[in-house]
C-alpha positions as CSV (number, residue, x, y, z in Angstrom):
1,M,-15.4,57.3,108.4
2,K,-12.6,56.2,105.8
3,G,-13.1,55.2,102.5
4,F,-13.3,52.0,100.8
5,T,-14.2,50.1,98.1
6,L,-16.6,47.2,98.3
7,W,-16.3,44.8,95.2
8,F,-18.4,42.4,94.0
9,T,-17.3,39.5,91.9
10,G,-19.4,36.4,91.0
11,L,-21.4,34.9,87.6
12,S,-23.9,36.3,85.6
13,G,-26.9,36.5,87.4
14,A,-25.3,35.4,90.7
15,G,-27.0,38.6,92.3
16,K,-24.6,41.1,93.0
17,S,-26.5,44.0,91.7
18,T,-29.4,42.9,93.5
19,L,-27.2,43.2,96.7
20,A,-25.1,46.0,95.9
21,E,-28.2,47.6,95.2
22,Q,-29.7,46.9,98.7
23,I,-26.0,47.8,100.4
24,E,-26.3,51.0,98.6
25,E,-29.5,51.6,99.9
26,I,-28.8,50.9,103.6
27,L,-25.2,53.0,103.9
28,L,-27.3,56.0,102.1
29,E,-29.5,55.8,105.0
30,R,-27.1,55.5,107.3
31,G,-25.5,58.6,106.2
32,V,-22.6,57.0,104.7
33,G,-21.5,58.4,101.2
34,V,-21.5,55.8,98.6
35,E,-21.5,55.1,94.7
36,L,-22.6,52.3,93.0
37,L,-20.6,50.8,89.7
38,D,-22.9,48.7,88.3
39,G,-21.0,46.7,85.3
40,D,-23.5,46.9,83.0
41,E,-23.8,50.7,83.5
42,V,-19.9,51.3,83.1
43,R,-20.0,49.0,79.7
44,T,-22.5,51.5,78.5
45,N,-20.9,55.2,79.9
46,L,-17.0,54.4,80.4
47,S,-16.3,51.4,78.6
48,K,-18.3,52.0,75.3
49,G,-16.6,49.7,72.3
50,L,-14.8,47.4,74.5
51,G,-15.6,43.3,73.5
52,F,-15.4,40.4,75.9
53,S,-11.9,38.9,75.1
54,K,-9.8,38.8,78.0
55,E,-7.6,41.9,76.7
56,D,-10.9,44.0,77.1
57,R,-12.6,42.6,80.6
58,D,-9.4,43.7,81.7
59,T,-9.3,47.3,80.4
60,N,-12.9,47.7,81.9
61,I,-12.5,46.1,85.2
62,R,-9.0,48.7,85.6
63,R,-11.5,51.4,84.3
64,I,-14.3,50.3,87.0
65,G,-10.8,49.6,89.6
66,Y,-9.7,53.2,88.8
67,V,-13.1,55.1,89.5
68,A,-13.6,53.2,92.7
69,H,-10.2,54.1,93.6
70,L,-10.5,57.8,93.5
71,L,-14.1,57.5,95.0
72,S,-12.6,55.9,98.0
73,R,-9.3,58.0,98.4
74,N,-11.7,60.9,98.9
75,G,-13.5,59.2,101.6
76,A,-16.5,57.8,99.5
77,V,-17.4,54.0,99.7
78,A,-17.1,52.6,96.0
79,I,-19.5,49.7,95.4
80,T,-18.8,47.7,92.5
81,A,-21.2,44.7,90.8
82,A,-18.8,43.5,87.7
83,I,-18.3,39.6,87.0
84,S,-14.5,40.4,87.3
85,P,-13.6,36.7,86.3
86,Y,-9.9,36.7,86.5
87,T,-8.2,36.6,89.7
88,S,-4.8,39.1,88.7
89,I,-6.8,41.5,87.7
90,R,-9.2,41.5,90.8
91,R,-5.7,41.5,92.8
92,E,-4.0,44.3,91.3
93,I,-7.0,46.3,91.9
94,R,-7.1,45.4,95.6
95,E,-3.4,46.1,95.6
96,K,-3.8,49.6,94.0
97,I,-6.9,50.6,96.0
98,G,-6.2,49.6,99.6
99,N,-8.8,49.8,101.3
100,F,-10.7,46.9,99.7
101,V,-13.5,44.3,100.7
102,E,-14.4,41.6,98.4
103,V,-17.5,39.8,98.7
104,Y,-18.0,36.8,96.3
105,C,-21.4,36.3,95.1
106,K,-21.4,32.2,95.2
107,C,-23.6,30.6,92.9
108,T,-23.4,27.0,91.2
109,L,-23.7,26.9,87.3
110,D,-27.1,24.6,87.5
111,E,-28.9,26.7,89.8
112,L,-27.7,29.7,87.6
113,E,-28.8,27.9,84.4
114,R,-32.3,27.0,86.1
115,R,-32.9,31.0,87.0
116,D,-31.6,32.1,83.6
117,V,-33.5,35.4,83.9
118,K,-32.5,36.8,81.0
119,G,-31.9,33.9,78.9
120,L,-27.9,34.5,78.5
121,Y,-27.2,31.4,79.7
122,K,-29.4,29.7,77.0
123,K,-27.8,31.6,74.5
124,A,-24.3,31.0,75.2
125,R,-25.2,27.3,75.3
126,A,-26.6,27.8,71.9
127,G,-23.7,29.6,70.5
128,E,-25.4,32.5,70.0
129,I,-23.3,34.4,72.5
130,K,-19.3,33.6,72.5
131,N,-17.0,34.4,75.4
132,F,-19.4,33.9,78.5
133,T,-18.2,33.8,81.4
134,G,-18.7,30.1,83.1
135,I,-19.7,29.0,79.6
136,D,-16.8,29.0,77.2
137,D,-14.8,31.9,79.3
138,P,-13.5,30.7,82.6
139,Y,-14.6,32.2,85.9
140,E,-11.7,32.2,88.7
141,E,-13.4,31.7,92.3
142,P,-12.0,34.0,94.7
143,E,-9.6,32.3,96.9
144,N,-9.5,34.8,99.9
145,A,-12.4,37.0,99.9
146,E,-13.7,38.6,102.8
147,V,-17.1,37.4,102.8
148,V,-19.0,34.7,100.6
149,V,-22.4,34.8,100.1
150,D,-24.1,31.5,98.6
151,T,-27.0,33.0,96.5
152,G,-27.9,29.8,95.5
153,I,-29.0,28.4,99.1
154,E,-29.3,31.9,100.7
155,D,-31.8,34.3,101.0
156,E,-30.9,37.9,100.1
157,E,-31.9,39.0,104.0
158,A,-29.0,36.3,104.7
159,S,-26.6,37.3,102.4
160,L,-26.9,41.2,103.6
161,D,-26.8,40.5,107.1
162,K,-23.6,38.5,106.2
163,I,-22.1,41.5,104.6
164,I,-23.3,44.4,106.7
165,K,-22.2,42.5,109.9
166,Y,-18.4,42.1,108.7
167,L,-18.9,45.9,107.7
168,E,-20.1,46.7,111.2
169,T,-17.5,44.3,112.8
170,G,-14.6,45.9,110.9
171,G,-15.5,49.2,111.5
172,W,-15.8,50.3,107.8
173,I,-19.2,51.5,108.4
174,P,-21.5,52.8,111.7
175,A,-23.7,50.2,112.9
176,A,-27.8,50.6,112.8
177,A,-28.7,52.8,115.9
178,D,-31.8,49.6,116.0
179,G,-29.4,46.9,115.1
180,K,-31.7,46.1,112.3
181,V,-29.9,45.7,108.5
182,Y,-33.0,47.4,107.0
183,N,-36.0,49.1,108.2
184,E,-39.4,48.0,107.0
185,E,-39.9,50.3,104.0
186,Q,-36.5,49.1,102.6
187,E,-37.4,45.1,103.1
188,S,-40.5,46.2,101.2
189,A,-38.6,48.0,98.3
190,A,-36.1,45.1,98.3
191,A,-39.1,42.8,98.0
192,A,-40.5,44.7,95.0
193,R,-37.3,44.6,92.9
194,L,-36.8,41.0,93.6
195,K,-40.3,40.5,92.4
196,D,-39.8,42.7,88.9
197,K,-36.5,40.7,88.8
198,G,-38.2,37.0,88.6
199,Y,-36.8,36.1,92.0
200,L,-40.4,36.0,93.3
């Protein structure tokens, strides 16, 4: 199996990290070498000190892209979960990596503000957080993402199924022996995580 990068993009709270974690578990279960590069963790460990200007955001995404490129070219699957709001930088990373699958976690701003699990949108609306993507900083929607999941209306299982089927059909990952996206144990773990995050 060839290495590749599975690049999740979307607004804050759209489900990128939740889906990325589930995909990681599914691939590990199938014996695939995989690493998850979560946006918040990367900012803490690789991009500490960067702010949220366009230049700093681009630098952060380039760093994520560089690590994903190293992993992919060495046969691993790199899964990234970062907002990555700008089309030009996503295109730059895609061209550099080559084996690149973009997953757009689409969700309306109204729905994201309704959920607002971390209270970030409320703070952004109140002016307590500046340069917040979707409020006072733009998010440029992907025009040609390989997979689009509408997390505002789809449940997690439907979104996961869409992503896994694309990866299987394209020969990116091996198909499950039993034809299921994930087993009962993984389903229970997923439900527990969603409950902890306030989705259930």
